[in-house]
N, C-alpha and C positions, 0 to 999 in steps of 0.2 A: 588203495587201487593201484599206487606205484610201486608199491612193494611188489604186487601180483605179476608187473608188468616187469619189474625185474627178475622175478622169477621163473617167465614165458620168455624170457631173451637167453638167459642161462641157458633153459632147458632146450631151444633150438638153436644153439651153439654145441651142446652136449651132444644132442642126437647128430647133429653134421659133423659132429668129431667123431665119432663113431663111428657113423656112417663113411663118410668120406674121408677119413683121417689127415684133414684139415686142420689147422688149428682154431681153437676156439674165438681166436684175436679177430680172424677174418670175418666172424657173425658179430662178434660184443661189439668189438671199435668203431665198425660204423652206425651200428646201433646205439650205442652209448652216446654217439655224435646228434645222428639224426633224429630220434625220438628222447634223449632226455638233455641236449644242449650241452652236454660237457664238451670241454676241449679236446683238441688231438691229446695231449700229455697227457689229459685228468683221464680221459679213457684209454690209455695205452696204459698207465700205472693201473687204474681199477680193474680192467682187464687180467693185468699179468697176477694183480691182488688173488682175483676171483679163481683163477685159472693154475695157483700154486697149490695148495694141499690137491685138490683130486683131478691133478691134470689128467685124467687120464686114466687111473688107476684101477678102475672096475675094468673098461675098455681094456687097457695092457691087459689085464688076464684073463678073458674072454680069448684072445690073439693070442695071447703063449698058449693057453687049452688046446687050441685050433693048430699048434704049433709055426705061429707065424710073428715071432718075434725071436731077431738073433739078438740075444742078450750081451754078448761082447760086443758085438756093433753098439747098441745102446748105450751101454757103460760109457763107450769110447767119448760117443754121441754128446752123453750127457756131461762128460768134462769140458767139452768144448762151448757146450749152450751155458755152462754155468759160467765161466769165463767171457763168454761171447754177452753173456745176459747183462753183466758188469760192465761191461766196453761201451753196449748199445745203448744202455740207458745213461750212463755217465754222457754221450756223444747229441742222445736225444734229448735231453735237461740243457743243452746248452743253441740247439736249433729255435727259432722263433716256429710258434706254431703253427702259421701258416704255410709255411713250406714244410715242417713236418708233416702235414696234412699233404701237401702236395706231392710229396714222395710216397707218402704210403698208398694214395690213390695210382700215383703210374707205378708203380710196386704189382699194384691188385690189378692192374690193367695189362701190364708186361706179362703177369702170370696166367689171367685170364684167355690171352692170345696165343701164346706158346701151347698151352692145353687145348683149344679148340684147332687150332691149324699144324700142331705137331702131329708126329704120326702115331 
């Protein structure tokens, strides 16, 4: 049963990622914490591991076919993500779990408010 719940959480994250372009982590990380009791660090690491191989390959192909991918921009962003991901993970592993969870929550709240109230 637990395996089925993992699959459902991944499916929901994938659908919303493909539909809205949001990172699967905005769905998976809270789900892993609230549904499965992982720590913030464990949830972040697990979500990253889950997204690493399939991080939207099929979604990117579909967006590319529709002419909605700027490959040059994506390549430069990927270089930044590569370096930033390493630096961010190194920093996150030095932050206490409760503080990291609060930082994540504030980030989600700020993003939500900006999306709701922005132009």
